[in-house]
N, C-alpha and C positions, 0 to 999 in steps of 0.2 A: 278780828285781826289780831295776830300775835305781835307782841311788842317789838320783836326784832324786824318786823315788816315796816316800821315807821321810818322808811328810807325812801330815797328818790327812785321809785320803780321805773321811771321813764328812762333813766340812763343805766339801769341794771347795776347800780353801784352797791354791791353787797360786801365789799371788802372790809368794812368796818367791823363786821361780826364774824369774819372767818375764824375758824378754830385755830388755836395756837397749841401745838402739841407740847410746848414747853411750859404751859400753864396747867397744872393739875386741876381737875374738877373738885370743887369743894363738896362736902356732904352736908346736906341740910339737917339740922337737929331741932332748932326751934326759932321762932320769931316772936319777939316781945315788944309790945307797945306800952310805954310808961307815961301816963298823964299827957297824952298827945292832944294838942289843941291846934286848930287851924282856922284862920280867918283870912279872907282875901284882902290885899292891900287897899286901904281906903275904906274898908268896911269896919264898923264898930262891933257888930255882932259876930260871935264865933259860929262858924258852920258846924264844927264839932268841938267838944270841950272835955278835957280830962279823960280821954279814952284809954282804958287799960285792957289789954288783951294778950294772952299767952297761947301761942299756937305751937303744938308739938308735932314732930314729924309723923306723918301718917294720919293725922286728924282730918276730918272732913266737916267743914262748918258752913253755915248759911248766915248771911246778914240780910235781913229784910227791912225795907223802908220805903216810904213814898218817894216819888220823884222830887228831887230837890232837897232831900233829907241829908245829903252828904255822903251817900254810899260810894259813888265813884271817886270822890275826893279821898275817902278813907282807903280805898284799895290802891289808889295812886301813891298815897303815903307809904303803904305797906311795901309797894314795889320800889320805893325810893325815887319815884318820878318827880315828886315834889317834896319839899322839906316842911315839916310842921312848924307852925309859929312858935310853939314851945313843946317841951316833952322830948322823949328819946325813943329811938327804934334800935333794938338790939338783935343782931343775927348771930346765932350760935354763941350768945353771951357777950358779943362785942358791939360797940357803937357802930351804927351802920348808916352812912349817907354817901351815896355814890359820888357826889360832887365835893365831898370833903377830903382834904389831904390826910386827915386823921384816920379815915376808914381803911381797914386792912383788906377789905373786900373790893375788888375792882369790878368795873362794868362787865368785863369778860367773864369773871367768876360768876357773877349774878345771872347773866344772860344764859350761861350754860345750864343752869338748874331750874329756870322758870319758863312757863308758857303763859300767855295771856290771850284770852278770847273775849272780844267785845260784842256788843249787840250788832253793830254794823261791820260785817266781815269783808275782808279783801279776797276776791277770787279773780285770778287772772285767766286770760284766754289760753286754753290748753286742755288736757284731759283731767279727769277726776284724780287719777293716780298722780299726775304731775303736781297738782295742787296740794296733795297730801304730803309728798316727799320734798316739797319746795326747798327747804333749808339744807337738804343734803347736797353738798357740793359735788360729790362724785355721781349722784343720781343712781347709785346702786341700791336697790331696795333690800332692806332688812326684812325678810319675809315674816319673821316672827313678830316684830314690832308692828309691821303693817297689818297683820291679821288681828292683833290685839286692838290697835287703834280703830280699825274699821268695825270690829265687833262692839267695842264700847260705844261708839258713835251711832250704832244701829244703821250702818250704811248698806249692808248686804241686802236689806229688804227692798230698797229702791234701785240698787245696782244690778242685782241678779237678773231681773227681766230684760235688762238692756242688752242689745246685740253685742256691743263691744266691751261690756262690763266696765272695769275701771279705766279702760282706754277711751271711754266715751268722752267726746269733747263737750265742754260746758258753754262755749260761746264767749264773746267778748264781755268781760266783767261778770261772767257767770250768768248771762241773761237767760240761758236755757234752764236755769234751776229755780226752784221755789225758794222762798226765804228760809224755810225749815231745812231744806237740802243744803243750802249754802252754810247754814250754821253747823250742820252735822259734819260737813267736809272740813270746816275750820276747826271743829273740835277734834276730829281725827288727826289733822295736821299738828295741832298742839300736843296731842298725846304721842304721836309718832316721834316727836322731838325727844321723847324720853325724859321729861322734866321731873324734878323732885317736888316742885310746887306748881299747881295749876290754878291760875287766877281766872275766874269766870265772871264777867260783868254783863248781866242780863243776856248771857250767851245762849240760852235755850228758849227765849221768849217767842220765837217764831215756830217752835216745834210743838206739835200736838201733845196734849197732856199724857196720853198713853205711851207714846214713844219717849217722852221726857222721863217718865217713871222707869222705863226699861233702861235708859241711859244711866240714871241715878243708881239703880241696882247693879249695873255693870261696873260702876266705879269700885264698889266693894268686892265684886266677884273677880274682876280681872286686874284691878290696880289697888290691892289692899295696902300697899306701902306709900302710895302717892298722897301728898298733902293737897287738899282742895279747899280753896276759899272762894265762895260763890256769893255774889250779891244779886238781889232780885227784889221786885216790888210785889211778887206774889206772896200769898199768906199760907198756902197749903201745898201738900205733896212732897214734903221733905223728911219723911219718916226714916229714910236710910242715912241721914246725916246725924253725926254725933251731937253737935251743938247747933242751936238756932238762936240768933240774936236779933233784936229789933233796934234799929237806929231811929230815935225819935227825940225831938227837942234837943238836938245836938249831943245826946248821950246814948250810950250803948247798954241795952238791957238784955239779960239772958232769959230766954223763954223756955229752953229745954236743956 
């Protein structure tokens, strides 16, 4: 699921995230975490402690860790969905908390440049194409972006044999799709949005290993300038990523 889909889909209230032509798109340069610590209210033990991480535009990194290690919490902090207990987050060199009056970055600015795909993706009743271009208000397909998004997500391989291709209906809640197909559509949707930063939270765990490797290689081939931050519990298959970290015992360790 992409973060901007966390709205009431039952009443189609998408107005909160409509584009505002008077607000220019910011350009992502870097994201910096300084001594970030987080613990849930009422808990004495820190889930993550003194995390330092500097991510530059165009980098592709992996954060590996067991279930419950704090990976999803860390990525939520990076996206400013939750505020750390202590420490700072800086976006392009400026303090960054969406809920803070001191932040110079607005929710609109941030939503313009990120996409977020989770393990459990949202697919609505309609066609494959409609699910990919979902956020486009005018529903006019940008053919170049669509082609890149579908190539990166390796969608052509299962769409090509279909009679109606990308016009094929997916059924209510995408019930006619496998888990891997759902994730590939969600990934294509996230890429089609044309983000500067792509956050992936166990976003390929239902995809077979071979297809996953093709997708990872496609990131570098078709999206060399996009920043990718991916978290997973898997331990292998990430040779195409620049840096690999392990989150263990509430600390972050560089593996590669």
